N, C-alpha and C positions, 0 to 999 in steps of 0.2 A: 690873800684873797684874790681870786681870779675873776675876770669879767667875761667868763664863758657864757655864750648865748646859744640859743637854739633858734634857727631860722626855718620858717616853713614857707615853701615856694611852690609855684605851679608852672608847668611848661605845657602850653596847649598843644603843640605839634612838635614833639621831640625829633621826629624823623626829618623834619625840615628846619630845625633850629641850628643855625650855624653862625659863627662870628663873622665879622666883616673881613677878616684876613684869613685866607685859606690855610696858611702855615701855622696859625694859632688855633684854628677852629676845631670844635668837636666833630668827629666823623665816625662815631660809634654806631652800634646797632640797636641800642635799647637802653632802658633805665639803669640796668646794672653797669653797662659800659659808661654811661654818663656819670653815675655816682663815682665810679673808679677814676674817671678823668678829672672830675672836680676835686675829689679828695687828693689826688696827686698834685693838682694845681695849688691846693692850699698847704700841703705838707712839704713840697719840694720847690726850690727856686727855678727849676728848669723852664717853665712856661714864661716866667718873668724875664729870665735871661735871654730867651729867644726874642721876646718883645723888645727888650732893651737893645739888643743888637740891631734891630731894625730901625731904631731912631736915628735922626740926622747926626746927633752928637751923643752917643751912648754914655760917655763919661760925665755928661751933665745931668743924667737921669738920677733923681733922688733914690738912693739905696733903700730908704725906708719903704718905698713902694714894693720892694721885693720880700718883705717880711713873710715868714711862714709860721705855721702852727703844726708841729709834729704830731699832735694829738687830735687834729681835726678829723671828724668823721662825717661821712655823707651816705645817706640812703635814698633810694628813689624807687618808686613803684608805679605801675599803671593803675589809674583809677578812672573808670568810665572812658572818656575820650581824651584825657590829659595825663600828665605825669606829675605825681606829688614828690617833692624833694624836701628832705630834712637835713639840715647842716648843723653840727655842733662844733663851735670854734671859739677861740678867744680873739680872733682877728676882728678888726673893726669892719662895719658894713661897707665902708668905702673900698676896702681890699677885696672883700667877697664880691662886691659889685664889679670891680675891675676884672677879676678872674672869670666871673660868669659872662661878662660882656665879651671878653676875648674868646671864650669857648662857644657861646651860643647867641651872641649879640643881645638885643633887647627882647628876646623871645621868652622872658620869664616874668613872673609877678610874685612879689613878696606879699604874703598874707598875714604873717604873724611873727613876732619875736618874743621869746621868753628867756628868762635865766635858765641856764642848763644845770 
């Protein structure tokens, strides 16, 4: 049995949503670019590895923070003046939050979580 969940989020101003560190931050052009960037961040360890290399002692970083989900899926679409994002993954919310914060900082709001 899997703990796969579906997360529903909103980003109010995707064009200006950036993470605190420019080398990790999302710099795309719209919802589809963002969905692809977040999906890659959940499926691949590359973003985590870049973040880890920036730490004062990379060898001390807990490897479990770099967990990925090869089956994660992300969709995003414009809705009125915001972007709706839907993520299906078996990663815990703490990891999803970590990747979102690296990409777009605190510029997102979680609205609902359901079993996938």
